[in-house]
C-alpha positions in Angstrom: -94.3 116.9 202.2 -93.8 120.7 202.5 -91.3 120.1 205.3 -89.3 117.7 203.3 -89.1 120.3 200.4 -88.1 122.8 202.9 -85.4 120.7 204.4 -84.0 119.5 201.0 -83.4 123.3 200.1 -82.0 123.9 203.7 -79.6 120.8 203.1 -78.8 121.9 199.5 -77.9 125.6 200.7 -75.4 124.1 203.2 -73.3 122.6 200.5 -73.6 126.2 198.7 -72.2 127.9 201.5 -69.3 125.5 202.0 -66.2 126.9 200.2 -64.5 124.7 197.8 -61.1 123.3 199.0 -59.0 122.8 195.7 -56.0 123.7 194.0 -57.9 125.8 191.5 -59.4 127.6 194.0 -56.2 128.8 195.8 -54.8 132.0 194.9 -51.2 131.4 196.5 -48.4 128.9 196.3 -46.2 127.2 199.1 -42.5 127.7 199.3 -40.7 125.9 201.9 -36.8 126.4 202.2 -35.0 124.3 204.4 -31.5 124.2 205.7 -31.7 120.4 207.0 -28.9 119.0 205.5 -25.1 119.6 206.2 -24.3 120.8 202.9 -23.3 124.2 203.9 -20.5 124.0 206.3 -21.0 126.7 208.4 -22.2 127.5 211.8 -23.5 131.0 210.6 -27.1 132.2 210.2 -28.3 132.4 206.6 -30.5 135.1 205.6 -33.4 134.2 203.1 -34.0 137.4 201.0 -37.4 137.7 199.0 -37.4 140.0 196.4 -34.3 142.0 198.2 -36.2 142.2 201.6 -35.1 139.6 204.5 -37.7 137.7 204.8 -36.1 134.6 207.0 -33.0 133.8 209.2 -32.0 130.1 209.2 -29.4 128.1 211.6 -28.7 124.6 210.8 -31.3 121.9 210.9 -34.2 124.9 210.2 -36.7 125.5 207.8 -39.3 128.1 206.9 -42.1 128.2 204.5 -43.8 131.3 202.8 -47.4 131.5 201.2 -46.7 133.8 198.2 -48.8 134.8 195.3 -48.3 133.1 192.2 -45.5 134.3 189.7 -41.8 134.9 189.6 -40.0 134.8 193.0 -36.6 136.3 193.2 -34.6 134.6 196.1 -31.0 135.4 197.4 -29.0 133.8 200.1 -26.6 135.5 202.2 -24.5 134.8 205.2 -25.7 137.2 208.3 -23.5 138.8 210.7 -24.1 137.4 214.1 -22.7 136.3 217.7 -20.6 133.1 215.9 -17.0 134.5 215.3 -16.0 134.6 211.5 -19.9 135.4 210.4 -19.0 138.7 208.7 -20.8 139.1 205.3 -18.7 139.8 202.2 -18.6 143.0 200.4 -20.3 141.7 197.3 -23.8 141.1 197.1 -24.7 137.4 196.2 -26.4 136.5 193.0 -30.3 135.8 193.0 -32.4 132.9 192.0 -35.5 133.1 190.2 -38.6 130.7 191.1 -41.6 130.3 189.0 -44.5 129.6 191.8 -48.1 128.6 190.5 -51.4 128.8 192.4 -51.8 125.5 194.6 -48.2 124.8 194.4 -46.1 123.4 197.0 -42.3 123.7 196.3 -39.4 122.7 198.6 -35.9 123.7 198.3 -32.8 123.2 200.4 -29.6 125.4 200.7 -26.8 123.9 199.1 -23.3 125.2 198.2 -20.7 125.3 195.5 -17.5 127.1 195.2 -19.5 130.2 193.6 -21.6 130.3 196.8 -25.0 129.2 198.2 -27.9 128.3 196.0 -31.5 126.5 196.4 -31.7 123.0 195.3 -34.9 121.6 194.4 -36.1 118.8 197.1 -38.8 116.3 197.1 -41.5 117.0 199.9 -40.9 113.7 202.0 -44.7 113.0 202.6 
């Protein structure tokens, strides 16, 4: 009888030691940015700036992801100078786009283009 009580307490303590894996326990959100489609008709590298800091470089058919704390994230896209001819950035700084990220979120955006420039367009996760 005594061994079964000890084994029961030992078994229950294992459940207490295992961390809970749910969205409420996460303290970050995932932001995915892709350049999978040919919406941006340039072979130039695109820089992804988070809070005005270069965080990623994307060529065609590439994507990147970030684990970020919850809150407002300022994103900016800019053509980067590179080894491809004609990829010199312009003089004007591109506008920024704000995205609200909550803990446990998984948000995917793809790079798109209009006459005003590049922007991030919400996309489905695809799984």
